C-alpha positions as CSV (number, residue, x, y, z in Angstrom):
1,M,147.9,152.1,194.1
2,N,146.1,150.0,196.8
3,R,148.5,151.2,199.5
4,L,148.2,154.9,198.5
5,F,144.4,154.5,198.8
6,D,144.8,152.8,202.2
7,K,147.2,155.5,203.5
8,S,144.9,158.3,202.3
9,I,142.1,156.8,204.4
10,V,144.4,156.2,207.4
11,L,145.8,159.8,207.2
12,A,142.3,161.2,207.0
13,C,141.3,159.2,210.1
14,C,144.5,160.3,211.9
15,I,143.7,164.0,211.2
16,A,140.1,163.4,212.6
17,A,141.6,161.8,215.7
18,A,143.9,164.9,216.1
19,M,140.9,167.3,216.0
20,G,140.5,169.0,219.3
21,L,144.2,169.0,220.1
22,A,146.1,172.2,220.5
23,V,147.8,173.1,217.2
24,D,151.4,173.8,218.2
25,A,154.9,173.1,216.8
26,R,154.9,169.5,218.2
27,L,151.6,168.6,216.5
28,V,152.7,170.1,213.2
29,A,156.1,168.3,213.5
30,A,154.2,165.0,214.3
31,F,152.1,165.4,211.2
32,C,155.0,166.3,208.9
33,L,157.3,163.5,210.2
34,G,154.5,161.0,209.9
35,V,153.7,161.9,206.3
36,I,157.5,161.9,205.4
37,A,158.0,158.5,207.0
38,T,155.0,156.9,205.3
39,S,156.0,158.5,202.0
40,L,159.5,157.2,202.3
41,A,158.1,153.7,202.7
42,E,156.5,154.0,199.3
43,V,159.4,155.4,197.4
44,A,162.0,153.0,198.9
45,Q,163.4,150.7,196.2
46,G,166.8,149.4,197.3
47,E,167.4,147.2,200.3
48,R,169.2,150.0,202.1
49,T,166.4,152.5,201.7
50,R,163.9,150.0,202.8
51,R,165.8,149.4,206.0
52,V,166.0,153.2,206.6
53,S,162.2,153.4,206.0
54,E,161.6,150.6,208.5
55,T,163.8,152.2,211.1
56,A,162.0,155.5,210.6
57,S,158.6,153.8,211.3
58,Y,160.0,152.2,214.5
59,A,161.5,155.5,215.5
60,Y,158.2,157.3,215.1
61,I,156.5,154.9,217.5
62,I,159.3,155.4,220.0
63,A,158.9,159.1,219.7
64,A,155.2,158.8,220.4
65,V,156.2,157.3,223.8
66,F,157.8,160.6,224.9
67,V,155.9,163.1,222.8
68,P,152.1,162.7,223.1
69,P,151.2,164.8,220.0
70,F,152.9,162.0,217.9
71,V,150.2,159.5,219.1
72,P,147.3,160.4,216.7
73,F,149.5,159.9,213.7
74,A,151.2,156.7,214.9
75,P,148.7,154.4,212.9
76,L,150.6,155.5,209.7
77,A,153.8,154.1,211.2
78,L,152.0,150.9,212.4
79,Y,150.6,150.5,208.8
80,D,154.2,150.5,207.4
81,I,155.5,148.2,210.2
82,A,152.7,145.7,209.6
83,R,153.4,145.5,205.8
84,R,156.9,144.1,206.5
85,V,155.9,141.6,209.2
86,R,157.1,138.1,208.5
87,R,156.8,135.0,210.7
88,E,160.5,135.0,211.5
89,H,160.5,138.8,212.4
90,V,157.2,139.1,214.1
91,W,158.5,139.7,217.6
92,P,159.8,143.2,217.0
93,A,156.5,144.2,215.6
94,L,154.6,142.7,218.5
95,G,156.9,144.4,221.0
96,V,156.3,147.8,219.3
97,A,152.5,147.2,219.3
98,T,152.6,146.3,223.0
99,I,154.7,149.4,223.9
100,F,152.2,151.6,221.9
101,A,149.3,150.0,223.8
102,F,151.0,150.9,227.1
103,V,151.6,154.4,225.8
104,L,147.9,154.8,225.1
105,A,146.9,153.5,228.5
106,A,149.5,155.8,230.2
107,D,148.3,158.9,228.3
108,F,144.7,158.1,229.2
109,R,145.6,157.8,232.9
110,A,147.7,160.9,232.9
111,G,145.2,162.9,230.8
112,M,147.9,163.8,228.3
113,L,145.4,163.5,225.4
114,P,141.6,163.6,225.3
115,A,139.9,160.2,225.7
116,R,138.2,160.7,222.3
117,A,141.5,161.0,220.5
118,L,143.0,158.1,222.3
119,L,140.0,155.8,221.6
120,L,140.0,156.8,217.9
121,T,143.8,156.2,217.8
122,A,143.5,152.8,219.3
123,I,140.7,151.7,217.0
124,L,142.5,153.2,214.0
125,S,145.7,151.5,214.9
126,V,144.0,148.1,214.9
127,A,142.2,148.9,211.7
128,A,145.4,150.2,210.0
129,T,147.3,147.0,211.0
130,L,144.6,144.7,209.7
131,L,144.3,146.8,206.5
132,S,148.1,146.6,205.9
133,L,148.1,142.8,206.5
134,R,145.2,142.4,204.1
135,T,146.9,144.6,201.4
136,A,150.2,142.7,201.8
137,Q,148.4,139.4,201.3
138,L,146.7,140.8,198.3
139,E,150.0,142.0,196.8
140,R,151.5,138.6,197.4
141,E,148.6,136.9,195.6
142,Q,149.0,139.3,192.7
143,Q,152.7,138.6,192.5
144,R,151.9,134.9,192.5
145,M,149.3,135.3,189.8
146,R,151.8,137.3,187.7
147,R,154.4,134.6,188.1
148,T,151.9,132.0,187.2
149,R,150.9,134.0,184.2
150,D,154.5,134.5,183.1
151,E,155.2,130.7,183.5
152,L,152.1,129.9,181.5
153,Q,153.2,132.3,178.8
154,E,156.7,130.8,178.7
155,R,155.1,127.3,178.5
156,A,152.8,128.5,175.7
157,L,155.7,129.9,173.8
158,A,157.7,126.7,174.3
159,L,154.8,124.6,173.1
160,E,154.3,126.9,170.2
161,A,158.0,126.6,169.2
162,R,157.7,122.8,169.7
163,N,154.6,122.7,167.5
164,R,156.5,124.7,164.8
165,D,159.3,122.2,165.0
166,L,156.9,119.3,164.7
167,A,155.1,120.9,161.8
168,D,158.5,121.6,160.1
169,R,159.5,118.0,160.8
170,Q,156.1,116.8,159.4
171,D,156.6,118.9,156.3
172,Y,160.0,117.4,155.9
173,E,158.7,113.9,156.2
174,V,156.0,114.6,153.7
175,E,158.5,116.0,151.3
176,L,160.7,112.9,151.7
177,A,157.7,110.7,151.1
178,T,156.7,112.7,148.0
179,L,160.2,112.6,146.6
180,A,160.5,108.8,147.3
181,E,157.1,108.2,145.6
182,R,158.2,110.2,142.5
183,A,161.4,108.2,142.3
184,R,159.4,105.0,142.6
185,I,157.0,106.0,139.9
186,A,160.0,106.9,137.7
187,R,161.6,103.5,138.3
188,E,158.3,101.7,137.6
189,I,157.8,103.5,134.3
190,H,161.4,103.0,133.3
191,D,161.5,99.3,134.2
192,N,158.1,98.3,133.0
193,V,156.7,100.6,130.4
194,G,160.1,101.6,128.9
195,H,161.2,98.1,128.5
196,Q,157.9,97.0,126.9
197,L,158.1,99.9,124.5
198,T,161.7,99.0,123.6
199,R,160.6,95.4,123.0
200,A,157.7,96.6,120.8
201,S,160.1,98.8,118.8
202,L,162.5,95.9,118.3
203,Q,159.7,93.5,117.3
204,A,158.4,96.1,114.8
205,E,161.8,96.5,113.3
206,A,162.3,92.7,113.0
207,L,158.9,92.3,111.3
208,R,159.8,95.1,108.9
209,V,163.0,93.3,108.0
210,V,161.1,90.0,107.6
211,H,158.6,91.5,105.3
212,A,161.1,93.6,103.4
213,D,159.9,92.0,100.1
214,E,156.4,93.3,100.8
215,P,156.7,97.1,100.5
216,G,153.2,97.8,101.9
217,V,153.6,95.6,105.0
218,A,157.1,96.9,105.6
219,A,155.9,100.5,105.4
220,D,153.2,99.7,108.0
221,F,155.7,98.1,110.4
222,A,158.0,101.1,109.8
223,D,155.1,103.4,110.9
224,V,154.4,101.3,113.9
225,K,158.1,101.4,114.9
226,R,158.2,105.2,114.5
227,T,155.1,105.6,116.6
228,V,156.6,103.3,119.3
229,D,159.9,105.2,119.2
230,E,158.1,108.5,119.7
231,A,156.2,107.0,122.7
232,L,159.4,105.6,124.1
233,Q,161.0,109.1,123.8
234,L,158.1,110.7,125.6
235,V,158.4,108.1,128.3
236,R,162.1,108.7,128.7
237,T,161.4,112.5,128.9
238,S,158.8,111.9,131.6
239,V,161.0,109.6,133.5
240,H,163.8,112.1,133.5
241,A,161.5,114.9,134.6
242,L,160.1,112.7,137.5
243,N,163.6,111.7,138.5
244,D,164.8,115.3,138.5
245,N,161.8,116.4,140.5
246,A,162.5,113.5,143.0
247,V,165.9,115.0,143.7
248,D,165.8,117.9,146.2
249,L,169.1,119.5,147.2
250,S,168.1,120.6,150.7
251,V,166.5,117.3,151.5
252,Q,169.6,115.3,150.3
253,L,172.0,117.5,152.3
254,E,169.8,117.3,155.4
255,R,169.6,113.6,155.1
256,I,173.4,113.3,154.9
257,V,173.9,115.6,157.8
258,E,171.4,113.7,160.0
259,G,173.2,110.5,159.2
260,A,176.5,111.9,160.1
261,R,175.4,113.4,163.5
262,S,176.2,111.4,166.6
263,D,176.4,112.0,170.3
264,G,180.2,111.9,170.6
265,G,180.8,113.6,167.2
266,P,181.1,117.2,166.2
267,Q,178.2,119.6,166.1
268,I,177.1,120.0,162.4
269,E,175.4,123.2,161.3
270,L,173.6,123.2,158.0
271,E,172.4,126.2,156.0
272,V,170.9,125.7,152.6
273,M,169.9,128.8,150.5
274,A,169.3,127.2,147.1
275,E,166.1,126.3,145.3
276,H,165.3,124.2,142.3
277,A,168.9,123.0,141.8
278,P,169.3,120.5,138.9
279,A,169.4,116.9,139.7
280,N,173.0,116.5,138.6
281,V,174.1,119.4,140.8
282,A,172.2,118.1,143.8
283,N,173.7,114.6,143.4
284,C,177.2,116.1,142.9
285,F,177.0,118.3,146.0
286,A,175.5,115.4,148.0
287,A,178.4,113.2,147.1
288,V,180.9,115.9,147.9
289,L,179.3,116.6,151.3
290,R,179.2,112.9,152.1
291,E,182.9,112.5,151.4
292,A,183.8,115.8,153.2
293,L,182.0,114.7,156.4
294,S,183.6,111.3,156.2
295,N,187.0,112.8,156.0
296,T,186.3,115.1,158.9
297,M,185.0,112.3,161.1
298,R,188.0,110.1,160.3
299,H,190.9,112.5,160.2
300,A,190.0,115.6,162.3
301,C,189.3,116.3,165.9
302,A,186.7,118.9,165.1
303,Q,184.1,120.3,167.5
304,T,182.0,122.1,165.0
305,V,181.4,121.5,161.3
306,T,179.6,124.2,159.2
307,V,177.9,123.4,155.9
308,R,176.7,126.2,153.7
309,C,175.0,125.7,150.3
310,M,174.1,128.8,148.4
311,E,172.6,129.7,145.1
312,H,174.1,132.8,143.3
313,P,172.9,134.4,140.1
314,S,175.3,132.4,138.0
315,F,176.5,129.5,140.0
316,Y,175.8,127.1,142.9
317,Q,178.3,127.0,145.8
318,L,179.0,124.5,148.6
319,I,181.3,125.3,151.5
320,V,182.2,122.8,154.3
321,T,184.4,124.1,157.1
322,D,185.5,122.6,160.4
323,D,187.6,123.7,163.4
324,G,189.7,120.6,163.6
325,A,193.5,120.3,163.6
326,G,195.3,122.7,161.3
327,G,198.9,123.2,160.0
328,V,200.9,120.0,159.7
329,Q,198.1,117.8,161.0
330,A,195.7,119.3,158.4
331,S,198.3,118.6,155.7
332,G,198.5,115.0,156.9
333,R,194.7,114.8,156.8
334,G,194.7,116.0,153.2
335,A,197.3,113.3,152.3
336,A,195.3,110.6,154.1
337,A,192.1,111.6,152.2
338,G,193.8,112.1,148.9
339,M,191.6,109.7,146.9
340,G,188.5,111.2,148.4
341,L,189.6,114.7,147.5
342,A,190.4,113.6,143.9
343,S,187.0,112.0,143.6
344,M,185.3,115.2,144.8
345,R,187.4,117.3,142.4
346,E,186.5,115.0,139.4
347,R,182.8,115.3,140.2
348,I,182.8,119.1,140.4
349,E,185.0,119.6,137.3
350,A,182.8,117.2,135.4
351,L,180.1,119.8,135.7
352,G,182.5,122.6,134.7
353,G,183.0,123.8,138.3
354,T,185.9,124.6,140.5
355,F,187.0,122.7,143.6
356,T,189.5,123.6,146.4
357,A,190.3,121.9,149.7
358,G,192.9,122.7,152.3
359,P,193.6,124.4,155.7
360,R,191.7,127.6,156.4
361,A,193.9,130.7,156.0
362,G,194.4,132.5,159.3
363,A,192.4,130.0,161.3
364,G,192.6,126.4,162.4
365,G,190.6,123.7,160.6
366,W,189.9,122.6,157.1
367,R,187.7,124.0,154.3
368,V,186.2,122.4,151.2
369,F,185.0,124.9,148.6
370,A,183.1,123.9,145.4
371,T,181.2,125.9,142.8
372,V,179.2,124.7,139.8
373,P,178.0,127.2,137.1
374,K,174.3,127.3,136.5
375,Q,174.6,127.0,132.7
376,Q,176.1,123.6,132.9
377,G,173.6,122.4,135.4
378,D,170.7,123.7,133.3
379,E,172.0,122.0,130.2
380,D,172.3,118.7,131.9
381,R,168.9,118.9,133.4
């Protein structure tokens, strides 16, 4: 937009400089060719078209040497030449400017054009060149500012993503601390309050036996024992509830995966889409995943391990796959990890689930597949 405005001013001044000249075919051709050449410089996009446009500008100045009516419109060509001037290519532009200055002087001496037109053309040529250089510098500054803005936006996005990661990590650490605190409270209640209530219940029962010959006293101790037993049952219920709440499936699996990751080991991808899984299911899946990752690290040359835990309407599902050795080597791996596979199978089947492990069909690697029905998990919880 800046260059279109500049060229409109330069063209108007060129027309003013051509006033007083005889309007003939050469002047009209000079006007049309000057407008076409300067317009081509604006629409040129590719490297080839830009070279053609630059050549046209130089050709126009050369034509002004032999055809005087081309002189008043030469500032348009000088404007386009100046916009492409670089330090390493400044000599061609200086040579063209020098030739054009000699042309103006020769036309003035020979009286080919009026002195007024030559003077205006000389002034306009200098002004057009300076205006083009100024606009070129302005465009470079604008490009630099756009690049700086883009870099700042990229950095802002990167910082935002990093902040999200830090916030997620902080939430994860808070969740871990919360679960650990719940587990600690459950242990404290179980080890201290539970034991004291159990002791009180036993003492009440002993005193009831001791005073069996005193029905009133024995009845009172029986009431005390019943009250203590009820309190003990409430404590046990609370402890189980706290212990279940202290077990989070996604946190357990994430912790196991983080512990298995290493610089020289395979890349482990974890995806958990299960919420509020019972404690027994969470502990079972955690044990299965720990054993599956251990087998992969010891018996497979895998590059990638994928862990997916999903919650379906009627069951929970855990799938562990790797891209390690298949076929005979995979069978050997299964034999080498036979005790581990049996242990995983027993854990899953104890909850009424199904368990399979073996080479992946139609692909290399190994797959561990386990499902646990929800009903069993809810009953246990």
